N, C-alpha and C positions, 0 to 999 in steps of 0.2 A: 492914776496911783497903779503900777503892778505891783501886786498883792504878792504873787508867785517870786516877782524877782528881788521885794522885801526879804521875802522867807529866807531865800536862799542868801540872799545878805549878809542877814542875820545871824544863819548858822554858819558861816563862811568863814566871818570876820571872827566870832567865838571860838574857830579850831584854829585858825591863828593865833588869835591870843593863847588859848591853850600852851600851843609849840613855845612861844615866850616865855610863857612863864614855867615850863618843867626847867626851857634854857636858865632862866635863871638860878634855881635850884641847883642845877649840874656845875653851873660856877663858884659855886661855893664851894667845892671839891670836896675835900674830908671834913668841911665845917671849920669853925669860929676859933674853938681851941686848936685842932691841928693847923690854921693858919695860925695865929699867936704864936705858935711854940716857931715854927719857918723866922715871924718878924726877929721872936729874941734873939734867936741865930745870926740876924744884920740881911737877913734873906728876902730878896724882892719872891712874890708869888707866881708862879707858873705863867697865868694868864698877866700877870703885872709885864712881865721878862719880856712877851711878844708884844703886847700893848705901845714898849718902852722901844722895842727894836723895830718896829714898822714903819715907815715915813706914816709922819703926820697927816691928817687929812686922807690917806689912803682906803681902801677897804682892806679884809684877812676874811675870807674864803673859808670856812672851819669845815674839816673834816671829819666826820665820826664825831660830832659830840653827844651823842644817844649811842654808842658802842658801850656795850654791856649793862644799860639800862635795864634793872626789874630781873638782874643777872648776882650773881653771888650772895644772895639775901643772908645766907650764912657763915657766911667770911665780915658783914656789916655792909657789904655793897660796894660799889667800883664805879665810883661815878666818873661821866667820859674815859673809861675806863684806864684812868690814873695818868691820859697824855695828852696833850693837847696840839695837834695835828690843823696844818694850815697850808693854805695858797695866801703868801704877804709881799708886801714890798717893799726891801730892805735896800737902801741907796739908788732907788730908780728901777732894781733891780726885781721881779720875779723869782721868788724862791718858793719852797716846800719849808715849813720850821715845824719840827720835832719840840716838845720841849715836855717832859716827865713833869708829874704832878705831883711834887712830896707832902703833901696833907694827904694822899690818901696812900695809905700802908706804907709811908715813907719812898712810894715812888716803883714799888714792887712790883714786879711783871705775875698777871693774871694772862689767864689762854688767850682775849678778846683785847689786850695788853700789844700782844706778840702780833696778830691779825690788823690791828688795827695799824700799826709801826710800818707793817709789811706793806699796807694800802697804802701809805703814808709816800713811802719806798718805789712803789709799786708807778704810781701815778708821776713821780720826780722821775721817774726811766723811761719814763713812757717822752715825755715832753721835755725830758735834758735840763730840769730842772735846777741848779743848783741847791742844796740839801744846809741848815743852819739846824746842830743839834744842840738845844741846851740840857747837857744830861746831869739829872739828879736825883739816882734809883739806888734800893738797896738789892736792886735782884730781881733773881726766879722769885716769885712765890713759892716757898718750900715745899706747902702742904698743899699742892696742887701742881708739884714738879711733874708729875709724868706726861699733865696735859699741855705743858709746855718747853718740853725740852728736847726729848731726840725725833723727832718728825720731820720731813720736809718741808711744813710750812712752818715752823715752830721757830723758836727761838733763836739758832743760830742759821736761820736764814738771814738773820738780819745783816752779819759778817759776811757773809758766802755776798751780800749786794751789795755792802760797803766794797769789798772788792771789785766785783764787778762795775759798778759805777765810777771804781778812781781809773779805772781802766779805757772808759768807756769817754773817761774825760770830764765826766759830768761832778764839779766844783762838790765837796763836802766839808764844812767847818764845824768841827764840835766844841763845845763850851762846857770844862768838868764844874758846876755851880755847885754840888751837893756831893753827896756819893755816887763812887761806881767802882763797882763791886765784882766777883767773878769775871765770870764768861762779859758782861758787860761790860769790863773794862776794854775789851776790845773794840765796841762799835766807835768812842772820841779816838783809839789811837788807828784806827784803821781811815780814821778820817785822812785829808788833805794835809789837815793844818789843827791842832789841839791845843787849847787855852783851860786857863784852872786859876780859879780865886783862891787869894789865900785866905787860911781858917775855916774855908764851908769844905773848899773842894778839896776832894780828895780820890786816888784810884790804884786798886791794887786787886792783884787777880785772888787774897785770901785777905780778911780782918785777921786783926790785935787778939780776936779768939779761938780762930778756926787756926792762925798762927803757933800760937800756943798748947793748941789741943794736937795737934802734926809734929812741930817738932821743939817744942815744950820752948820755944825763948819768946822771951817776955819783951815786947814794943809798940806804942802805941799807935795808934791811927795814922797821927800826923808825920810822924818821922817815916813811918811805913810808905806812906804814900800821900803825904800831902805838899802840895806847891814848892815850895823849897826840895823836899827830895827828887820832884821831877821834873824842876825846871831847870835846877842846877847840879844836883849829882849823876841822874839816873840820866836827863836828856830825856826821857819820855816824851814830855810835853813841851809848847816851843815860844809859849806866854803865860807871864805870870801876871793878875792884875788884884788890886785891894777891894777890891770890893763886884757886886753885879754889874752897876748900872759901869763902869771902867772897862768892865771885861764883852757887855755888851753895844757900845761905844768900840771898842777896837772891828768887832764884826762888823758895822755899820761901815768903819775907814776900809779894812778889807775890803767889802763887797763894793763899794764906789770904785772899788779900781779894777774888776772882774773887765776883761774882754768881752765886746762882742757878739751875742750867738749869733746862731749862724741861722736866716729864715725863710722859713716853707715855704713865704710867697702868696698864703690864703689873703686874699681882697679882702678890704679895707678901706671905705671911704668914713668921711666925717656923719658921726652920729646924729641919729635924730628921735625923738622922743617918738611913740608910737601914737599919731593923729586922734584915732580912738580910747577912751579914759581906761590903761587898767584896771584901774579900783572896781569896774563895771564887771570883772573877771566875778568878785562876790559876789553878785548876782545872777550872773548867766552860768554860775554850776550849781549845777541840782541837789540837793540836800540828801534826795533820796540816788543811791549812787544805781539804780533802775530805770531814773526818770529819762528820757532824748533832751540833745541840745544839740546845736550846731556848731563844729569843733571848729569851723571857720569864724566864727565870733572869738574865739580865743588867740585863734591865732593873730587874728587884726591888733587885739591888743598888746598881741609881742611884737611881733616888726616893726621896724622904723616906719615912720609915715603911715604904719597899716595898711604897707605894702607887700603883695603876694602873689607871684605868679606862678599859676597854679596849671600843672602836668596834665594830660589826660584827662581834663576834669568831669568828662560826661561818663566817663570809662572807669569799673572796678572804683565804686560814688563809697564803698565803705572804707576805704585809704582813702585818707587826703594827700597828697605828693604835690611838691611846688618848691620854689627859689625864692629869701626873702632876706631881708640883711638884720640880724641885731647887734645893737650899736655901735654900726658900721661896718660890723662882719658879714660876709657872703657865706651863705649854709642854705642846706638844703633840707627841707625840713621832712617827716611821715609821721601822718596823725590820723588814729584813728579817727574817722565820723560816728557821732554818737545817735545820730535821729537816723528813722527808717528811708531809705533811698528805691527808687525805681529805675532798673535797669531798662535800657532804651529794649528788648528783649521781656518787657514786663514784668519781670521777676522782680518781687520785693524781698528787699535786706535790711535785714535785723543793724540797726546801729550796735558800732563794739566789735562787729563780728568779720571773720576776714575768711572774704570768699574767695575763688580760683580768678575771677577777675581782677580781685584786687590786688591781690599777692601777686599775680602776674606782671601788671602796673607798676606795686612798688618795686621788684627785684628792677624792673631795666631802669627805674629812676633814680636807685640808689646805685646801680652799674653808671647810668651816664656822672653825677657827683662825682664819683672814683676818678671817673675819665676827666673830671672838668677842674679837678682838685679843691674840691668844693665839701666844706664838713658836712655831716650830717645831724640835726638835730631828732629825735624821734621823741612824739608826746605821748604817751600810754595813757588808755582807755582801752581797752581789748579785753571780751570773756572767752577769747580764742577761734579755733578757724569753726566755719562751716561741716554740721557732721549729719549724715542719713545718705541714701543708696544715690539720691541724685549727685551729689557732691561727689559720693564714692566714684560714679562714672563720669561725672563728669571730669576727677584728674586732680584734687584738692589735693590730696598727699606731694602728687608731683610738684603742682604750682606753688605749695607752702613751702616743700625742701628746696625749690628755687629760691624762693627771698632766705629764708634761712643760710642757703649757700652764702647770696649776696652781702645779705649781714656780714659774715661769718667773716670774707675773704676782706672786707672791706680793707684798705688800707689808709683813707682819710680818715680822722680822729673822726671817733660818734660822740652823742653826748645824748643821757637821754632822762627824761622827765615823765616821773609816776604820777599823772596827774588823776586820776581816777582806777580803776580793775587794773590789775595786769596777774591774767588767769593763762592758766597752761602752756600750751605751744605759741599762744598771741604772745607772750613775754619773752622766749627764744626772740621769735619774729621780730618784735617791734626793739631787737638791741638790750633786753635783761641783761644784769650782771655776768651771765655766765659770757657774754659775746664780747665783753673786754670795751664797756664807753670808758673812756677819758674819765667822765664824771656820772655820776647816778643819783639824782638827787628826787625826793618827792614830797606832794604837796600833802595837806595832811586830811588831804577828801581819799588818799591811795588805798587801794585796796590788793594784798598780793599770794595768790596763793594758786593751789594747783586748780581750783575750780571753786567758785559764786559759794558761797555758804549753805546757801538750803539744799543744792543740789550736795554736794558733801557731804551735809546733815544727815539726808537721806538714805543717801548711799552706805555710810560707817550707819547708822538704824534699822536698816536690815540686814546687815551682816553680824552686828549684834544679837538681836531678836532673835536671827535665824540660829548662831549660836545657842543663846540660852533655849529655847525651842528641841537645839537637837538633845541637851542633857534635862527636860522632861519639866522644864520652868514654864507656867504659864502667862503669858504676857497679855496683860489686862489694857483695854484703850488706855486708864490714869496711867498707867505705870510706859506705857507706850511712848506718853507725850510728855510725861517726866524724862524718858531717857534722850527724846529729841533735843528737849530744852538743854539737857547738860552739856550732849555734844554741837547744839549751836551755839552754846556760850563759850567750850572750850574750843572751838574751831573760830571762830567768829574773833576771841581773842589773841589767836594766830596771825589774822590778816590785817593787823592794822600796823598801818608805819612807822609806828614805834617797837612795835615787835619786828620788825626787819630792819629797821635801823641799829638797835639797838645787836642786832649780830653782823652789822653789816653789809647786808645785803641790798641799802642802798648806801650814798654819802651822808648823807642829813635827810632832814624834813625841811622843808622851805618856806613860808611865806609866798603864794603863787606872786607877788608885786616881787620877789628875790632872783626870778628864774632871767632874768636878763641881765642880770650883775652873773649869776653863777655860769650861765653862755658864752659870754665877752668873755669873764675872766678864762674860763677853760679853752677857748681858741683860741686868747692871748697865747696860753701855758704854749699850748699844740704847733703854734708860730713858729716857738722855738726847736722845735723838732722835726729838721727835714726827713719826706718822705722818703727813704732808701728804696723799699720792697713793690715792685715790680704787682703790680692788678692783675688776678689771675683768680676765676672760679673753676677753675677745672671741668670736671666733668660734671653739667649742668641739665637737668631737665629740662627738654622744650617741647 
């Protein structure tokens, strides 16, 4: 019996269970009372609509389920940012689905709602996925309008994206299944086609109360912007349906007639399961983020047949590079090695640290994958680049810049899985959110921050202590210990995967066993968007 393996397994399975437990709470949206009110109106709930829409027996890859988690407490919270987003299959076609959750503040838009909607559109635009909007929203959450209305990445960007996608030939279908008010009214009407549900769907620039206030006209919402008005008088909407099911059936029918997308040509063969049991990942991954482990063992449990063609195996060993297949798709894998390695020069290199030789190797491998048109997968467990006089004299900044350049200018799709640490510039070099991964997901073991908690807390303590001493305050050892604990606790709470996912620094938190699904669906989506841009790294440090 391997006690260490069993201990790791228990801890990591518990972390995965916590993810599922939190998700079950999020899936309840605004709660049972709010759900009951929607049902009384004859409406399906947002997640019921999505489940009905997607093909039976197919996967739905949710985007941003943890968005706004722990935020907006003063406003009563905003589970999943009040909107359900994800990649699903409708009539055999992969598409992006965006469904407002009317149980959460009547589907009103909070700042994170806008950010999540824009992320969904970004994924659709990058991969040329058709978009289906299931609209049921009261519009901007007015008490926070200053944080959602006027800036570049705010509410209005949605409609700009509607127009850009239409010009690019990306199909957009909207269903007005509830309220659709003010600026939000443009979203369905700027789609290629808009349908509306009788009795529950309504769309207008100003509701009856605002109309009364603005021009003194007395009119009810149904007459103002209901299905009959817009399908028979104004011509604003294209289809009228008696209920949610009929509306969703119509979308399925339209989707079944779409022409086939262009193919990017990424290599896929018949999928095969890993020969080594993926369940063993739970026991292989240390419960302590500081402990060593061999990243090869994780890779072998993610790739088809546990096959991995390693590149420059004996050189730059703190980063593992190589080719493999995931669910049949050919991918180039760039992963941080987490055990201490010894270079042929006799130098001991710490696991999780990027050295000059590993950065040099990774940059060349990334360029090779662009040359071969092979999508890239980054497995992050990185503490940063090596520091110190020896590294500086060896040109670590130059080699690091070369790797960052290759990642930034890659034209093949990139996918990032944050397995463990994601610290500092290591986050950038290993394709963090700022480097446009098509999808980025975290395992429950992830930690994302500018540096590790212990180092950061001690640095912050020194700054805080110096400030207090300058004011003449005496810092006793007890006071210093108390301050250190307070700083550490706060810092650690901001490095969790939940903190990152709530702010959409990652698209979600997944059980390690879902990793193959995420990567496979991601490459499948990317394969619908041919590469148009020439790979060019510009002036690169050599």
